[in-house]
C-alpha positions as CSV (number, residue, x, y, z in Angstrom):
1,K,15.6,-28.6,-19.1
2,M,14.2,-28.2,-16.0
3,A,14.7,-31.1,-13.3
4,N,12.6,-31.0,-10.0
5,D,14.0,-33.1,-7.4
6,K,11.8,-32.4,-4.5
7,D,7.9,-32.1,-4.5
8,G,6.5,-28.6,-4.1
9,D,10.0,-26.8,-5.5
10,D,9.3,-24.3,-8.5
11,V,12.5,-23.5,-10.4
12,T,12.2,-21.4,-13.5
13,V,15.0,-20.3,-15.4
14,V,15.3,-18.4,-18.7
15,S,18.4,-19.1,-20.9
16,V,18.3,-17.4,-24.5
17,S,21.0,-17.9,-27.1
18,S,21.1,-17.1,-31.0
19,N,23.0,-18.0,-33.9
20,D,23.2,-16.9,-37.4
21,D,22.6,-19.2,-40.5
22,D,26.2,-19.2,-41.1
23,S,27.1,-20.5,-37.7
24,T,28.3,-23.8,-38.3
25,S,30.2,-25.4,-35.3
26,S,28.1,-24.2,-32.3
27,T,25.7,-27.1,-32.3
28,S,28.0,-29.2,-29.8
29,Q,29.1,-26.5,-27.8
30,R,25.6,-25.3,-27.2
31,S,25.1,-28.5,-25.2
32,T,27.6,-27.5,-22.8
33,D,28.0,-23.7,-22.7
34,D,24.0,-22.7,-23.1
35,A,23.5,-25.3,-20.1
36,S,23.1,-23.1,-16.9
37,T,23.1,-25.5,-14.0
38,V,21.4,-24.0,-11.0
39,T,21.2,-25.2,-7.5
40,S,18.4,-23.5,-5.4
41,E,16.2,-23.8,-2.2
42,E,12.1,-24.6,-2.2
43,N,10.6,-21.7,-4.1
44,V,13.1,-20.0,-5.7
45,D,11.6,-16.9,-7.2
46,V,11.2,-16.5,-10.8
47,C,13.2,-14.2,-13.1
48,E,12.2,-13.1,-16.2
49,M,13.8,-11.4,-18.9
50,V,12.9,-9.7,-22.0
51,C,15.9,-8.7,-24.5
52,E,15.0,-6.3,-27.5
53,R,18.0,-7.5,-29.8
54,S,16.5,-8.3,-32.9
55,D,19.1,-10.8,-33.5
56,V,18.3,-13.0,-30.7
57,K,16.2,-15.6,-32.5
58,A,15.9,-18.6,-30.4
59,A,15.5,-19.4,-26.5
60,T,17.5,-22.8,-25.3
61,P,15.9,-24.0,-22.1
62,A,18.6,-24.2,-19.1
63,K,19.2,-27.3,-17.0
64,V,18.1,-26.9,-13.3
65,V,19.0,-29.1,-10.6
66,N,17.5,-28.7,-7.3
67,D,19.6,-29.8,-4.3
68,E,18.5,-29.1,-0.8
69,G,19.8,-27.0,1.9
70,E,21.5,-24.4,-0.9
71,D,20.8,-20.9,-0.9
72,D,18.3,-19.3,-4.0
73,I,19.9,-19.1,-7.2
74,S,18.3,-17.2,-10.2
75,V,19.8,-17.5,-13.5
76,V,19.8,-15.7,-17.0
77,S,21.8,-16.6,-19.8
78,V,21.9,-14.9,-22.5
79,S,24.3,-15.1,-25.8
80,S,24.3,-13.8,-29.3
81,T,26.6,-14.2,-32.5
82,D,27.0,-12.5,-35.6
83,D,28.1,-13.4,-39.2
84,D,31.8,-13.4,-37.9
85,S,31.2,-15.3,-34.8
86,T,30.5,-19.3,-34.6
87,S,31.2,-20.2,-31.2
88,Q,31.3,-17.4,-28.8
89,H,29.7,-18.7,-26.0
90,S,32.1,-18.2,-23.3
91,T,31.5,-18.1,-19.3
92,D,31.2,-14.6,-19.6
93,D,27.8,-15.0,-21.7
94,R,26.4,-17.1,-18.3
95,N,25.5,-15.1,-15.6
96,I,25.2,-16.8,-12.6
97,V,24.3,-15.2,-9.5
98,T,24.1,-16.7,-6.0
99,S,21.7,-14.8,-3.4
100,E,20.9,-14.6,0.1
101,K,18.4,-17.1,1.2
102,H,14.7,-16.3,0.6
103,L,15.5,-13.8,-2.1
104,D,12.4,-11.9,-2.4
105,A,12.7,-10.3,-6.1
106,C,14.9,-10.1,-9.0
107,E,16.9,-7.3,-10.2
108,M,18.1,-7.3,-13.6
109,G,20.5,-5.2,-15.4
110,H,20.6,-5.4,-19.2
111,E,22.4,-3.7,-21.7
112,C,22.5,-5.0,-25.7
113,T,24.8,-2.6,-27.6
114,G,26.3,-3.1,-30.9
115,N,26.8,-7.0,-31.7
116,D,27.3,-7.7,-27.8
117,S,24.2,-8.6,-25.9
118,T,24.8,-9.2,-22.1
119,A,22.2,-9.8,-19.1
120,S,22.8,-10.3,-15.5
121,T,20.8,-10.7,-12.4
122,K,21.9,-8.6,-9.3
123,C,21.0,-9.4,-5.7
124,S,20.2,-6.6,-3.4
125,G,23.2,-4.2,-2.6
126,S,24.3,-4.3,-5.8
127,D,26.3,-1.2,-7.0
128,S,23.9,1.6,-7.5
129,S,26.4,3.5,-9.8
130,S,26.3,0.8,-12.4
131,E,25.6,1.8,-15.8
132,V,22.8,-0.6,-16.6
133,N,19.2,0.0,-16.1
134,Q,17.7,-2.0,-12.7
135,S,14.4,-2.6,-11.9
136,R,12.8,-4.9,-9.6
137,N,9.3,-6.2,-8.5
138,M,8.4,-3.3,-5.6
139,H,5.7,-5.5,-3.5
140,F,6.3,-7.2,-0.4
141,T,6.4,-10.7,0.0
142,P,3.3,-12.9,1.1
143,S,4.4,-13.2,4.7
144,I,5.2,-9.4,5.1
145,C,1.5,-8.5,3.4
146,D,0.0,-10.6,6.0
147,I,1.8,-9.0,8.9
148,M,1.0,-5.7,7.7
149,D,-2.6,-6.4,6.8
150,D,-3.1,-7.4,10.5
151,K,-3.1,-4.5,13.0
152,H,-1.9,-6.8,16.2
153,S,0.8,-8.7,14.2
154,F,2.3,-5.5,12.7
155,W,2.5,-4.2,16.4
156,E,4.3,-7.4,17.0
157,Y,6.6,-7.0,14.2
158,C,7.8,-3.6,15.1
159,T,8.0,-4.7,18.9
160,D,9.3,-7.8,18.9
161,T,11.4,-8.1,15.5
162,L,12.5,-4.4,15.3
163,G,12.6,-3.5,18.9
164,L,10.3,-0.2,18.8
165,P,9.0,0.2,22.4
166,S,5.2,0.6,23.4
167,S,4.1,3.7,24.7
168,N,1.3,4.2,27.5
169,S,0.4,6.2,30.5
170,E,3.1,5.3,32.5
171,N,5.8,5.3,29.7
172,S,5.3,8.1,27.1
173,D,8.6,7.7,25.1
174,G,7.5,4.5,23.1
175,N,7.0,4.3,19.6
176,M,4.0,2.0,19.4
177,L,0.5,1.6,21.0
178,P,0.0,-1.3,23.2
179,S,-2.4,-3.8,21.6
180,H,-4.2,-7.1,22.6
181,R,-5.2,-9.8,20.5
182,L,-8.7,-11.1,21.3
183,F,-10.3,-14.7,20.2
184,S,-13.5,-14.7,21.9
185,D,-16.0,-12.8,23.9
186,A,-14.8,-14.1,27.2
187,D,-11.3,-12.5,26.0
188,V,-12.7,-9.4,25.7
189,L,-14.7,-9.7,29.2
190,A,-11.6,-10.9,30.8
191,L,-9.6,-7.8,29.8
192,S,-12.2,-5.4,30.4
193,Q,-12.2,-6.7,34.0
194,Q,-8.4,-6.8,34.1
195,L,-8.1,-2.9,33.4
196,Q,-10.8,-2.1,35.7
197,D,-8.9,-4.2,38.5
198,E,-5.7,-2.2,38.0
199,G,-7.1,0.8,37.8
200,T,-5.8,2.4,34.9
201,K,-6.6,5.6,33.2
202,D,-6.0,4.1,30.1
203,K,-8.9,3.1,27.2
204,Y,-8.5,0.5,24.5
205,V,-10.7,0.5,21.8
206,L,-11.8,-2.4,20.1
207,K,-11.2,-3.4,16.1
208,N,-11.9,-5.7,13.8
209,L,-8.8,-7.1,12.7
210,G,-10.6,-8.1,9.3
211,Y,-12.5,-5.6,7.2
212,D,-15.2,-4.1,8.8
213,P,-17.1,-1.3,7.3
214,L,-19.9,-1.1,9.8
215,H,-18.0,-1.3,12.9
216,R,-14.7,0.7,12.2
217,L,-16.3,3.8,13.3
218,D,-17.8,2.4,16.8
219,L,-14.8,3.5,19.0
220,F,-16.0,1.1,21.6
221,C,-13.9,1.2,24.4
222,L,-12.8,-1.0,27.4
223,P,-12.8,-1.1,30.3
224,A,-16.5,-0.8,30.8
225,D,-19.1,-2.6,32.8
226,Q,-19.8,-6.4,32.1
227,A,-23.4,-5.6,31.0
228,T,-22.4,-3.0,28.5
229,V,-19.5,-5.0,26.8
230,K,-21.8,-8.0,26.7
231,N,-24.4,-5.9,24.8
232,Y,-21.9,-4.5,22.4
233,L,-20.6,-8.2,21.7
234,E,-24.0,-9.5,21.1
235,K,-24.8,-6.6,18.7
236,I,-21.6,-7.3,16.7
237,R,-22.4,-10.9,16.6
238,T,-25.8,-10.3,15.6
239,D,-24.3,-8.1,12.5
240,G,-22.0,-11.2,11.6
241,N,-18.6,-9.7,13.1
242,G,-18.4,-11.3,16.1
243,V,-15.3,-12.1,18.0
244,S,-14.3,-15.4,17.1
245,E,-10.7,-17.8,16.9
246,Q,-11.3,-17.4,13.3
247,E,-11.9,-13.5,13.2
248,P,-10.4,-11.9,16.2
249,W,-10.6,-8.4,17.4
250,Q,-7.9,-6.1,18.7
251,A,-8.0,-3.8,21.5
252,Q,-5.7,-0.8,21.0
253,L,-4.5,2.1,23.4
254,F,-6.9,4.8,22.6
255,I,-5.7,8.3,22.1
256,E,-8.7,10.8,22.9
257,K,-7.2,13.9,21.6
258,G,-4.9,14.1,18.8
259,T,-5.0,14.6,15.0
260,E,-4.8,11.8,12.5
261,I,-2.7,11.7,9.9
262,S,-2.1,9.2,6.8
263,C,1.5,8.9,5.4
264,F,2.4,7.3,2.1
265,A,5.9,5.9,1.1
266,V,7.9,3.9,-1.3
267,L,10.5,2.0,0.1
268,R,13.5,0.3,-1.7
269,D,15.8,-1.7,0.5
270,S,14.4,-0.5,3.6
271,S,15.1,3.1,2.7
272,L,12.7,5.9,2.0
273,E,12.6,7.3,-1.5
274,L,9.2,8.9,-1.5
275,Y,7.0,10.3,1.1
276,T,4.2,12.2,1.6
277,C,1.5,13.0,4.7
278,C,-1.8,14.3,4.6
279,L,-4.5,15.2,7.4
280,S,-7.0,12.3,7.3
281,S,-10.0,11.1,8.9
282,A,-12.6,8.5,8.1
283,S,-14.1,8.1,4.8
284,Q,-12.4,11.7,3.9
285,L,-11.2,12.1,0.6
286,R,-9.1,15.4,0.4
287,Y,-5.2,15.5,0.3
288,V,-2.8,18.1,0.6
289,H,0.4,17.5,1.6
290,A,1.5,18.4,5.3
291,G,4.8,19.4,7.0
292,S,7.8,21.6,6.7
293,E,8.8,20.2,3.3
294,S,6.7,22.9,1.8
295,E,8.9,25.3,3.1
296,D,10.7,26.0,-0.2
297,A,7.9,28.6,-0.5
298,S,8.5,31.7,1.2
299,A,6.6,32.5,4.6
300,D,4.0,34.7,3.0
301,Q,3.2,31.9,0.2
302,R,2.6,29.1,2.9
303,N,-1.0,28.4,3.4
304,A,-2.2,29.7,6.8
305,G,-3.7,26.2,7.3
306,H,0.0,24.8,8.2
307,T,-0.1,25.9,11.5
308,P,2.8,25.1,13.9
309,L,1.1,22.5,15.4
310,I,0.3,20.7,12.3
311,D,3.8,21.2,11.1
312,A,5.0,19.5,14.3
313,Q,2.5,16.5,14.1
314,A,3.7,16.0,10.2
315,A,7.2,15.9,11.4
316,A,6.7,13.6,14.2
317,C,5.1,11.1,11.6
318,R,8.1,11.5,9.3
319,R,10.5,10.6,12.4
320,W,8.4,7.5,13.0
321,V,8.7,6.6,9.4
322,D,12.8,7.5,9.5
323,A,12.9,5.3,12.9
324,F,11.0,2.4,11.6
325,C,13.4,2.4,8.3
326,A,16.4,2.7,10.3
327,A,15.2,-0.1,12.7
328,L,14.5,-2.6,9.3
329,R,18.0,-1.8,8.0
330,A,19.5,-2.4,11.5
331,K,17.8,-6.0,11.7
332,G,18.4,-6.9,8.2
333,E,15.1,-6.7,6.9
334,R,14.7,-5.9,3.5
335,L,11.6,-4.5,2.3
336,D,10.8,-3.0,-1.2
337,G,7.3,-1.8,-1.8
338,Q,4.6,0.9,-1.4
339,L,3.1,1.1,1.9
340,C,0.8,3.6,4.2
341,W,0.1,4.2,7.7
342,D,-2.2,5.9,9.5
343,F,-1.4,7.8,12.5
344,M,-2.6,9.7,15.5
345,C,-0.7,12.7,16.6
346,T,-1.1,14.1,20.1
347,D,-1.6,17.5,20.8
348,G,0.5,19.8,23.2
349,D,4.1,20.6,23.5
350,A,5.8,17.2,23.1
351,V,4.0,16.0,20.1
352,R,4.1,12.4,19.4
353,A,3.2,10.1,16.4
354,F,1.6,6.5,16.7
355,P,0.7,4.2,13.9
356,L,-2.6,2.8,14.3
357,E,-2.2,0.3,11.4
358,C,0.0,-0.1,8.2
359,N,-1.0,-1.1,4.9
360,P,0.8,-2.9,2.1
361,R,-0.4,-0.9,-0.6
362,V,-0.5,2.5,-2.4
363,H,-2.7,4.8,-1.2
364,S,-5.2,7.4,-2.7
365,Q,-3.1,10.4,-1.4
366,C,-0.7,9.8,-3.9
367,V,-2.5,12.1,-6.3
368,V,-0.7,14.9,-4.7
369,F,2.1,14.0,-7.0
370,G,0.5,15.3,-10.1
371,A,0.9,15.1,-13.5
372,A,0.9,18.5,-14.7
373,N,4.0,19.5,-12.8
374,G,6.1,16.5,-13.3
375,D,5.5,15.0,-9.9
376,Q,3.9,11.9,-11.4
377,K,6.8,11.3,-13.9
378,R,9.1,11.5,-11.1
379,F,6.6,9.1,-9.0
380,G,7.3,6.7,-11.9
381,E,11.1,7.1,-11.8
382,V,11.0,5.9,-7.9
383,L,8.9,3.1,-8.7
384,V,11.4,1.8,-11.3
385,G,14.5,2.6,-9.3
386,S,15.8,5.5,-11.3
387,A,15.8,8.2,-8.7
388,R,18.0,7.0,-6.5
389,G,20.1,9.1,-3.1
390,Q,16.6,11.0,-2.5
391,V,13.4,11.4,-0.8
392,L,10.6,12.4,-3.2
393,V,8.1,15.1,-1.5
394,P,5.7,17.4,-3.1
395,S,6.4,20.8,-2.8
396,M,6.0,24.6,-4.0
397,A,9.1,24.0,-6.3
398,T,7.1,21.4,-8.2
399,D,3.4,22.3,-7.4
400,A,2.7,25.8,-7.5
401,E,-0.8,25.1,-6.4
402,S,0.0,23.2,-3.7
403,E,-0.4,26.0,-1.0
404,T,-3.7,26.9,-2.4
405,H,-5.5,24.0,-3.6
406,F,-6.4,20.3,-2.3
407,W,-6.9,17.3,-4.4
408,G,-10.0,15.6,-4.2
409,W,-13.1,14.0,-6.4
410,W,-15.8,16.1,-7.6
411,A,-18.7,13.7,-6.9
412,N,-17.5,13.4,-3.3
413,E,-17.6,17.5,-3.0
414,F,-20.6,17.4,-4.9
415,Y,-22.5,14.8,-2.5
416,S,-20.9,16.4,0.0
417,L,-23.2,19.5,-0.1
418,Q,-26.2,17.7,1.3
419,D,-27.7,20.6,3.4
420,T,-27.7,22.9,0.5
421,S,-28.1,21.0,-2.7
422,Y,-31.5,20.6,-4.0
423,L,-30.3,18.5,-7.1
424,L,-28.6,16.2,-4.3
425,R,-32.1,15.9,-2.5
426,M,-33.9,15.2,-5.9
427,L,-31.2,12.4,-6.6
428,E,-32.0,10.8,-3.1
429,M,-35.7,11.0,-3.6
430,V,-35.4,9.2,-7.3
431,Y,-33.3,6.8,-5.3
432,A,-35.9,6.0,-2.6
433,F,-38.6,5.9,-5.4
434,L,-36.7,3.1,-7.2
435,S,-35.9,1.2,-4.0
436,S,-39.7,1.4,-3.2
437,V,-40.8,-0.4,-6.5
438,F,-38.3,-2.9,-6.2
439,V,-39.7,-3.8,-2.7
440,L,-43.2,-3.8,-3.9
441,L,-42.0,-6.2,-7.0
442,G,-40.4,-8.3,-4.7
443,L,-36.9,-7.8,-5.9
444,S,-35.5,-6.1,-2.6
445,A,-36.3,-6.6,1.0
446,K,-36.3,-3.2,2.4
447,I,-36.1,0.4,1.1
448,G,-32.7,1.5,1.1
449,Q,-31.3,4.4,2.9
450,P,-28.9,6.3,0.6
451,V,-25.7,7.8,1.9
452,F,-23.9,9.7,-0.7
453,H,-21.6,12.0,1.3
454,Y,-18.6,11.7,3.1
455,A,-17.7,14.5,5.1
456,K,-19.5,15.4,8.2
457,A,-19.9,19.3,10.0
458,C,-18.1,17.9,12.9
459,D,-15.1,16.7,11.0
460,D,-12.3,19.2,11.6
461,N,-9.7,17.4,9.3
462,A,-12.4,17.6,6.6
463,T,-13.4,21.2,6.9
464,W,-9.6,22.1,7.5
465,Y,-9.5,21.4,3.6
466,T,-12.3,23.5,2.7
467,N,-11.6,26.2,4.8
468,H,-7.9,27.0,3.8
469,F,-7.9,25.5,0.3
470,S,-9.8,25.5,-3.1
471,F,-10.9,22.1,-4.9
472,R,-9.0,20.7,-7.9
473,D,-10.3,17.3,-9.3
474,S,-7.7,14.3,-9.1
475,D,-8.9,13.1,-12.7
476,F,-10.3,15.9,-14.8
477,D,-8.1,16.8,-18.0
478,A,-9.4,18.8,-20.7
479,E,-7.5,16.6,-23.1
480,D,-8.9,13.4,-22.0
481,P,-12.4,13.8,-20.0
482,V,-13.3,10.2,-20.2
483,P,-12.0,8.6,-16.9
484,F,-13.5,11.8,-15.0
485,L,-16.7,11.0,-16.7
486,G,-16.6,7.4,-16.1
487,R,-15.7,7.5,-12.7
488,N,-18.4,10.1,-11.7
489,L,-21.4,9.0,-13.7
490,M,-20.9,5.9,-15.5
491,Q,-19.3,3.8,-12.9
492,P,-21.6,4.7,-10.0
493,L,-24.8,3.9,-12.3
494,V,-23.7,0.3,-13.1
495,L,-22.7,-0.5,-9.6
496,F,-25.7,1.0,-7.8
497,W,-28.0,-1.2,-10.5
498,G,-26.3,-4.5,-9.3
499,V,-26.8,-3.4,-5.6
500,L,-30.8,-2.6,-6.2
501,L,-31.0,-5.9,-8.0
502,S,-29.4,-8.1,-5.5
503,G,-31.5,-6.2,-2.9
504,N,-28.2,-5.9,-0.2
505,E,-28.3,-3.2,2.2
506,W,-25.6,-0.8,1.6
507,T,-24.0,1.9,3.4
508,K,-22.1,4.3,1.2
509,Y,-20.6,4.6,-2.2
510,D,-16.9,5.2,-2.5
511,F,-16.0,7.6,-5.5
512,C,-12.2,7.3,-5.4
513,I,-12.0,3.3,-5.8
514,G,-15.6,3.0,-7.1
515,K,-17.1,0.6,-4.7
516,V,-20.6,0.1,-3.0
517,V,-20.1,-0.4,0.3
518,E,-22.3,-3.1,1.5
519,K,-23.5,-4.6,4.7
520,N,-21.3,-7.9,5.4
521,G,-19.7,-7.4,2.1
522,D,-16.1,-7.5,1.2
């Protein structure tokens, strides 16, 4: 039974009980013993439970009372009786757990052995040494996702909530790059003028806070003269991505010389449980775990590409992540989930790492945890919570090819050979021909300009992989080649036909996630 005393409050409780055919005296008691009363605040999280016991035959709904002003409470009540039991519905069978306010996830421990079946919810901070298995929804709350999806909001979260200091030319000891949120062309022009008046040597790069594949690589910096700024603002407005109250932009301190590194991590209770970092660049899909964690190989086994500078930059990223997690725990912020950062690491003697952005999602660089060497299985163990007390990183101990091969995607490598591949030139000619036919038939507005490749010759991070490592495909498996063929052949054909038929202008194809990046697309 569920009672909702306040509009908008959603309360869900699962109560399971079972009685065999010979049980005769449990009817009157079930109304009392199986009824689980829950007092909760608004929007109590849903807790689901599946018990694989074959003798659990029926589910009895629980009674819910929703009173205002109480902490969030989730309840799972499970009881079972066999042939010799008639009314063993004791209070021990009803597991009522009071959690802290705003409980983000429900941990469940369950054990079904012999004739006894118990289940209980466990709030954060439960004893990890418990014999029962524990699982949790490893994802962030909507509010945390909104913060991380917005570069400026993430900066505010780190500086204001966690107390991580900002850094600029006058203060080089900070952890964050200063940021400004801009809501109009006037805001942009005013900031540019302010920076000019201050005579600062710092530059601030303009970034769209929303998804913007057209301008993410512009790197337009302030300050600049008013005419130049106005021309750029007019350009992005014409492209449909102008600065506005609804679609604000960001001005972030710009580091001109440095190395971009992407990091992927899994956090549980704001503690690091899985980590990898790779040299990165725009639209570059090659991955090798960087950093001193690979030093379980002897010095002569380490790839020459792992220079002392790259090791120092990777170590700086790890220090930042550790400081971030420590600040979360110190402030009582509980984060559970997968997330990734793009860092800009400085060169020189005092190497520093600064996050450019944070995304609350899995990253394609997780392919460094390969299946053949068992790392992929250990990755799964981290996600389900059975690998507590350690930080999983790729290493020579589990992957003998980690120092000789980079992970990538065959199609991306094939199309990166644009200057030398005659087959690629032929494919582009076929595409141009089909595009022309569609224009003549009135099905498309303009002839498409195919851009199949990612890596550029001037991209030092992309060529770092090809100069020091051999290629291995992230999908190919001789025992199951269908995903490899589907990603590289079938999926692109289907998606490109859709773009041709729509007549939309496109800029590139992403072979990793399987997406045609279209102008003004999502």
